[in-house]
FIDOLUM-327427 format. One record per residue (C-alpha): residue number from 0; x, y, z. Coordinates in steps of 0.001 Angstrom, whole numbers. Example, Ala and Ser with C-alpha at 12.3 -4.5 7.8 and 13.67 -1.06 7.14 Angstrom:
BEGIN
@seq 0 | east 12300 | north -4500 | up 7800
@seq 1 | east 13670 | north -1060 | up 7140
% end
This chain:
BEGIN
@seq 0 | east 29 | north -83 | up 15
@seq 1 | east 1287 | north 3468 | up -938
@seq 2 | east 1863 | north 5986 | up 1442
@seq 3 | east -886 | north 8239 | up -126
@seq 4 | east -3236 | north 5326 | up 541
@seq 5 | east -2203 | north 4511 | up 3985
@seq 6 | east -2711 | north 8476 | up 4759
@seq 7 | east -5922 | north 8362 | up 3017
@seq 8 | east -7064 | north 5106 | up 4968
@seq 9 | east -6053 | north 6703 | up 8082
@seq 10 | east -8057 | north 9895 | up 7380
@seq 11 | east -11268 | north 7769 | up 6801
@seq 12 | east -10926 | north 5749 | up 9939
@seq 13 | east -10571 | north 8609 | up 12054
@seq 14 | east -13585 | north 10605 | up 10565
@seq 15 | east -15576 | north 7304 | up 11296
@seq 16 | east -14605 | north 7199 | up 14611
@seq 17 | east -15008 | north 10891 | up 15446
@seq 18 | east -18797 | north 10405 | up 14104
@seq 19 | east -19168 | north 7498 | up 16177
@seq 20 | east -17882 | north 8888 | up 19378
@seq 21 | east -20082 | north 11856 | up 18748
@seq 22 | east -22818 | north 9846 | up 18586
@seq 23 | east -22208 | north 7858 | up 21863
@seq 24 | east -21781 | north 10843 | up 23573
@seq 25 | east -25299 | north 11772 | up 22485
@seq 26 | east -27157 | north 8473 | up 23119
@seq 27 | east -25445 | north 8699 | up 26789
@seq 28 | east -26705 | north 12242 | up 27380
@seq 29 | east -30255 | north 11370 | up 28440
@seq 30 | east -31673 | north 10787 | up 31897
@seq 31 | east -34897 | north 9968 | up 33549
@seq 32 | east -36748 | north 12580 | up 35887
@seq 33 | east -37861 | north 10685 | up 39405
@seq 34 | east -37820 | north 10454 | up 42836
@seq 35 | east -35013 | north 8452 | up 44328
@seq 36 | east -34925 | north 6255 | up 47831
@seq 37 | east -32339 | north 6312 | up 50247
@seq 38 | east -30857 | north 5072 | up 53528
@seq 39 | east -29075 | north 6739 | up 56035
@seq 40 | east -25515 | north 4915 | up 56975
@seq 41 | east -23860 | north 6761 | up 59695
@seq 42 | east -22944 | north 9975 | up 58043
@seq 43 | east -23543 | north 9056 | up 54573
@seq 44 | east -26410 | north 8471 | up 52036
@seq 45 | east -26694 | north 4881 | up 50729
@seq 46 | east -28988 | north 4362 | up 47389
@seq 47 | east -31731 | north 1893 | up 48992
@seq 48 | east -31656 | north -1762 | up 47720
@seq 49 | east -35530 | north -2159 | up 48239
@seq 50 | east -38263 | north 135 | up 47090
@seq 51 | east -40183 | north 2284 | up 49502
@seq 52 | east -43442 | north 24 | up 49138
@seq 53 | east -41394 | north -3165 | up 50527
@seq 54 | east -38740 | north -1781 | up 52880
@seq 55 | east -39680 | north -1808 | up 56460
@seq 56 | east -37549 | north 742 | up 58429
@seq 57 | east -36866 | north -27 | up 61981
@seq 58 | east -37347 | north 2683 | up 64918
@seq 59 | east -34775 | north 5156 | up 64623
@seq 60 | east -34092 | north 5028 | up 60913
@seq 61 | east -33430 | north 8167 | up 58723
@seq 62 | east -34596 | north 7467 | up 54912
@seq 63 | east -34397 | north 10372 | up 52234
@seq 64 | east -36124 | north 10599 | up 48917
@seq 65 | east -34693 | north 13340 | up 46162
@seq 66 | east -36297 | north 14690 | up 43093
@seq 67 | east -33788 | north 14840 | up 40069
@seq 68 | east -32603 | north 13680 | up 36697
@seq 69 | east -29992 | north 11214 | up 36557
@seq 70 | east -28852 | north 8606 | up 34184
@seq 71 | east -28694 | north 5608 | up 36655
@seq 72 | east -28224 | north 5133 | up 40579
@seq 73 | east -24591 | north 5848 | up 40172
@seq 74 | east -24929 | north 9676 | up 39415
@seq 75 | east -28459 | north 9940 | up 41209
@seq 76 | east -28486 | north 13257 | up 43216
@seq 77 | east -28486 | north 12659 | up 46928
@seq 78 | east -30915 | north 14178 | up 49603
@seq 79 | east -29210 | north 17575 | up 50937
@seq 80 | east -29032 | north 18917 | up 54140
@seq 81 | east -29133 | north 17840 | up 57781
@seq 82 | east -30546 | north 14179 | up 58202
@seq 83 | east -30012 | north 13402 | up 61969
@seq 84 | east -32583 | north 11234 | up 63877
@seq 85 | east -32169 | north 12868 | up 66969
@seq 86 | east -32724 | north 16510 | up 65531
@seq 87 | east -35455 | north 15287 | up 63000
@seq 88 | east -37503 | north 13367 | up 65757
@seq 89 | east -36364 | north 15183 | up 68724
@seq 90 | east -40125 | north 16333 | up 69350
@seq 91 | east -41908 | north 12960 | up 68677
@seq 92 | east -42427 | north 10866 | up 71502
@seq 93 | east -41908 | north 7329 | up 71527
@seq 94 | east -45193 | north 4822 | up 71679
@seq 95 | east -45658 | north 1294 | up 72418
@seq 96 | east -46363 | north -467 | up 69128
@seq 97 | east -45084 | north 2061 | up 66958
@seq 98 | east -41806 | north 3240 | up 65633
@seq 99 | east -40447 | north 6709 | up 64426
@seq 100 | east -38853 | north 6999 | up 61103
@seq 101 | east -36773 | north 10433 | up 60343
@seq 102 | east -37467 | north 11235 | up 56478
@seq 103 | east -35748 | north 13732 | up 54483
@seq 104 | east -37787 | north 15189 | up 51458
@seq 105 | east -35488 | north 17190 | up 48843
@seq 106 | east -37615 | north 18440 | up 46003
@seq 107 | east -34479 | north 18869 | up 43803
@seq 108 | east -33292 | north 22087 | up 41822
@seq 109 | east -35275 | north 24327 | up 39548
@seq 110 | east -32951 | north 22927 | up 36428
@seq 111 | east -34572 | north 19204 | up 37404
@seq 112 | east -38082 | north 20473 | up 37666
@seq 113 | east -40667 | north 19920 | up 35127
@seq 114 | east -41255 | north 23059 | up 33055
@seq 115 | east -43356 | north 25570 | up 34552
@seq 116 | east -42957 | north 23837 | up 38141
@seq 117 | east -41076 | north 25169 | up 40982
@seq 118 | east -39720 | north 22778 | up 43680
@seq 119 | east -40594 | north 23371 | up 47050
@seq 120 | east -37802 | north 23595 | up 49663
@seq 121 | east -36106 | north 20503 | up 51466
@seq 122 | east -37957 | north 19127 | up 54442
@seq 123 | east -37775 | north 16958 | up 57141
@seq 124 | east -40479 | north 15018 | up 59180
@seq 125 | east -40457 | north 12077 | up 61904
@seq 126 | east -43467 | north 9647 | up 61069
@seq 127 | east -44599 | north 7725 | up 63823
@seq 128 | east -46347 | north 4533 | up 62510
@seq 129 | east -47071 | north 1211 | up 63401
@seq 130 | east -44422 | north -1579 | up 63894
@seq 131 | east -44832 | north -3298 | up 60509
@seq 132 | east -45293 | north 35 | up 58411
@seq 133 | east -43256 | north 240 | up 54950
@seq 134 | east -41181 | north 3351 | up 54311
@seq 135 | east -44128 | north 4189 | up 51672
@seq 136 | east -46644 | north 4474 | up 54633
@seq 137 | east -44397 | north 6275 | up 56848
@seq 138 | east -43888 | north 8477 | up 53702
@seq 139 | east -47652 | north 9107 | up 53157
@seq 140 | east -48120 | north 9700 | up 56956
@seq 141 | east -46198 | north 12992 | up 56546
@seq 142 | east -46012 | north 13918 | up 52999
@seq 143 | east -49252 | north 13806 | up 51191
@seq 144 | east -50750 | north 13953 | up 48743
@seq 145 | east -48714 | north 11218 | up 46983
@seq 146 | east -49253 | north 10103 | up 43477
@seq 147 | east -48265 | north 6901 | up 41976
@seq 148 | east -48588 | north 5624 | up 38344
@seq 149 | east -50337 | north 2298 | up 37208
@seq 150 | east -46846 | north 638 | up 37887
@seq 151 | east -46526 | north 1592 | up 41151
@seq 152 | east -43804 | north 4109 | up 40375
@seq 153 | east -43777 | north 7092 | up 43140
@seq 154 | east -44434 | north 10210 | up 40930
@seq 155 | east -45051 | north 12831 | up 43426
@seq 156 | east -44533 | north 13501 | up 47217
@seq 157 | east -46688 | north 16503 | up 48813
@seq 158 | east -47983 | north 17186 | up 45273
@seq 159 | east -44826 | north 17880 | up 43517
@seq 160 | east -44252 | north 17712 | up 40790
@seq 161 | east -48011 | north 18037 | up 39538
@seq 162 | east -47262 | north 16200 | up 36227
@seq 163 | east -45082 | north 13740 | up 34605
@seq 164 | east -43548 | north 10350 | up 36244
@seq 165 | east -40027 | north 9027 | up 35148
@seq 166 | east -40125 | north 10659 | up 32098
@seq 167 | east -37093 | north 10270 | up 30050
@seq 168 | east -35526 | north 13611 | up 29412
@seq 169 | east -32325 | north 15214 | up 27339
@seq 170 | east -29655 | north 16637 | up 29782
@seq 171 | east -29519 | north 19624 | up 27927
@seq 172 | east -32417 | north 20445 | up 29699
@seq 173 | east -30556 | north 20372 | up 33036
@seq 174 | east -29474 | north 17629 | up 35581
@seq 175 | east -28101 | north 17712 | up 38720
@seq 176 | east -25926 | north 15081 | up 40743
@seq 177 | east -25639 | north 15564 | up 44593
@seq 178 | east -27053 | north 18987 | up 44241
@seq 179 | east -25012 | north 20393 | up 41426
@seq 180 | east -25097 | north 20600 | up 37717
@seq 181 | east -23989 | north 17726 | up 35600
@seq 182 | east -25143 | north 15790 | up 32816
@seq 183 | east -28769 | north 13967 | up 32808
@seq 184 | east -31071 | north 9504 | up 35471
@seq 185 | east -31653 | north 6517 | up 38923
@seq 186 | east -31023 | north 4906 | up 37421
@seq 187 | east -32053 | north 6585 | up 34034
@seq 188 | east -32256 | north 4224 | up 34700
@seq 189 | east -34403 | north 1745 | up 36221
@seq 190 | east -33315 | north -955 | up 38732
@seq 191 | east -36924 | north -920 | up 39106
@seq 192 | east -37916 | north 2674 | up 39235
@seq 193 | east -41541 | north 1354 | up 40498
@seq 194 | east -39740 | north 98 | up 43469
@seq 195 | east -36499 | north 2682 | up 43925
@seq 196 | east -36553 | north 4977 | up 41140
@seq 197 | east -33596 | north 3958 | up 38617
@seq 198 | east -32026 | north 1445 | up 36592
@seq 199 | east -28306 | north 901 | up 36159
@seq 200 | east -28923 | north -28 | up 32328
@seq 201 | east -29532 | north 3751 | up 31686
@seq 202 | east -32115 | north 3047 | up 29068
@seq 203 | east -29695 | north 3376 | up 26304
@seq 204 | east -27104 | north 1720 | up 24549
@seq 205 | east -24060 | north 804 | up 26556
@seq 206 | east -20366 | north 1939 | up 26310
@seq 207 | east -19065 | north -1382 | up 25053
@seq 208 | east -21678 | north -2263 | up 22802
@seq 209 | east -21050 | north 1418 | up 21048
@seq 210 | east -17491 | north 657 | up 21148
@seq 211 | east -18137 | north -2774 | up 19540
@seq 212 | east -20278 | north -1122 | up 16898
@seq 213 | east -17652 | north 1531 | up 16251
@seq 214 | east -15002 | north -1076 | up 15604
@seq 215 | east -17368 | north -3253 | up 13341
@seq 216 | east -18231 | north -103 | up 11345
@seq 217 | east -14420 | north 1244 | up 10940
@seq 218 | east -13071 | north -2334 | up 9887
@seq 219 | east -15927 | north -2422 | up 7399
@seq 220 | east -15461 | north 1001 | up 6000
@seq 221 | east -11552 | north 8 | up 5402
@seq 222 | east -12440 | north -3281 | up 3769
@seq 223 | east -14912 | north -1404 | up 1422
@seq 224 | east -12011 | north 1431 | up 654
@seq 225 | east -9358 | north -1119 | up 147
@seq 226 | east -11785 | north -2799 | up -2243
@seq 227 | east -12613 | north 266 | up -4554
@seq 228 | east -9014 | north 1047 | up -4644
@seq 229 | east -7767 | north -2511 | up -6047
@seq 230 | east -10816 | north -2442 | up -8542
@seq 231 | east -9657 | north 1162 | up -9556
% end
């Protein structure tokens, strides 16, 4: 192969790769707008392993809900503000046969809110519920009205947002991660958004799949180019 042909092939491959990388970036720039669910572990928030409708917190537990746009549970925004059981439930006395659960409800940022809606300020509440109550029942005791869709996905807490439920959105409309502006999910995701809120699949093609597709396209383009040169 002459030097000229090698350079031409390199330019062709480079162009194809650039186009594919740009497309991959656009494919990943998608998230979901939803309420995520968190457990407090010491001084840190941990993405809950169960959804609020099945989780059964113990007396003294702290749990959080955060509204945001994210691609998956890894970049999902955490509840903001203080999260101490002693401070949240200080004025709620213990009672036999019941438990107290401290809840942090973070309505997110204006950037993540649906068009035309303004998120309320984050709030805390101490829910005193029966010993066998779920996290969803604890939330309902202190933050009505709640809204669910027909797949049991938690769509709205205390009336926010008024519309929408786990919808897919472009990150160009804004998304926050841990309170700051970033890329757009979760768990864009759905680890079962009907139970928790997000998934690690992200709802779009994986980086590995995109990379594999890029390699196939580049090799195919190179083979076709060489074939045309031989025929010429």
